[in-house]
C-alpha positions, 0 to 999 in steps of 0.5 A, a space after each residue: 653060634 653055640 658055645 665051644 664044648 670043653 674036653 674032659 681034660 680041659 674041664 679037669 684042668 679048669 677045676 684044678 685051677 679053680 680049687 687052687 684059687 679058692 684055697 689061696 683065697 681062703 689062705 689069705 683070709 685066714 692069715 688076714 684074720 690072724 693079723 688083726 687083733 680084735 681088741 685093736 679093731 674099731 666098731 663095725 660100721 657100714 661101707 660100700 664095696 667099690 672093687 674086688 681084688 681076689 680075697 680083698 675089697 676096696 670099701 668106702 666109708 660114709 665120707 667116700 674114703 676107700 679102705 683096703 679090706 680083707 674078707 672073713 672066710 665065711 663071706 663070699 662073692 662080694 662085688 662092687 655095689 654090695 653093702 657090708 659091715 667092716 671094721 677098721 684096723 689101726 693102719 686104716 685098713 680093715 676086715 669085712 665082717 658081714 654081707 648086707 642083703 642085696 636088692 638086685 644082683 647081675 650075674 654071668 656064667 663062671 668056668 663051670 657054667 654056674 652064675 657068677 655075680 658081677 655087680 649088686 644093688 644096681 638100679 639102671 641097666 645101660 645096654 650099649 651097642 654099635 654098628 661094630 662089632 656086629 650087634 646082636 639083637 638076641 643079646 640086647 633082648 636078653 639084657 631087656 628081659 633081665 632088666 624086666 625081671 629084676 625090676 631094673 630101669 633099662 636105657 639103650 644106647 647106640 654108640 658110635 652113631 657117626 659110624 652107622 650107614 643110612 640104610 642099616 637094620 639098626 634104624 629099624 631096631 631103634 624104632 621097635 624099641 622106642 615104640 615099646 617105650 624103652 628109652 633110647 639114646 643115639 650117642 657118640 663121644 664126638 657129640 657132647 649133647 649126647 654125652 650130656 643126655 647120658 649124664 642126665 640119665 645117670 643122676 640118682 642111679 646105680 648104673 652098669 654099662 653092659 654090651 659086647 666088648 668093643 662097643 665103646 662102653 669105656 670110652 663113653 665113661 671116660 667122656 663124662 669121667 675124664 679123671 678116672 683111669 679107665 683104659 681104652 682099647 681099639 677094636 681088633 681089625 683082624 677079628 672084629 672083636 673089641 679088646 677087653 679094656 676093663 680088667 675088674 669091675 669097679 664102682 665110680 662116683 660120677 661128678 655130675 651125680 650117680 654111681 656107675 659100675 664099669 664091668 668087663 665085656 659080657 659077650 654071652 649073657 645067660 638068663 639063670 634059672 628062667 622059665 618060658 613063662 618068666 621069659 614071656 614076662 620079660 618080653 613086655 609085648 607078650 606079657 598080656 597074653 601069657 595065659 591065652 594059649 589053648 594049651 597049658 603046656 604050650 612052648 609057643 614054638 609050634 603048637 596050634 592056637 598059640 597066643 604068642 604066634 597069633 600076636 606075631 601073625 597080627 603083627 603085634 610083635 616084630 620080626 626081630 623080637 619074635 625071632 629072638 623070643 623063639 631063639 631063647 625059648 629053644 635054648 630053654 627047652 
């Protein structure tokens, strides 16, 4: 399904709302800087952003103690996982003074269609899908491309496995992904062994759970982090879409090891500023054949002597993966 186009009036209204939010955030940041007397602030120290709240963030110090911090006006787009420098005030709150370089960043579109960061310094991308809502192979494959291009370890989780009928295309999907050496876990919160398996994969990683709303990301998180207040919502029977259960992205420390960033459901994940060549690099079965097409400007859609089409004809790429590849390629042209 294509994206719903906004009318000029809707675009203008969104623009006005965004400008108001920006002005409000700048005003809050300016007031915050005026509140703090530089002479009463402590030395700069490193911290970890665990949550963002408009013009402020929750920053953890080296002892995992959280501090409410305002953000200086020249610092933008802080998200959970970001590393920063901050200075504490006498009240133990503080102000963020610098944004340290990121190793990785995950993004999604904002109201204007431009990339908006949702998590930083992620080392593992956990891709969750379920029998309901209806899974999207294109979405899963986009996540896998992003993980490959960002050099982030992917982990595929089929959740609610107890709801999967014996004869369902998902079984074939799992076989395809395992053949490509992607790690796959079939899970259910009713199955303690699968929860323990996920816990093991989370150790020594900063992970993010991605997938459609309603696939049970928050329920899985709650299964091994029961003390955290992560709201759980039911699948809407009327629409088949899940209700968003996570209001803001937040970084959690897992008691058994590792960190995770729990973010709102992402229904439309966009690959930003990506070329067809980069897309092929993200489809790992295509990577060795990128330079073997007859024409240098091959679109891999209809040209003769296309190495990627030949790959499909030789059954070296599955029907599901090839269909996704072509769909995504068309969206880039």
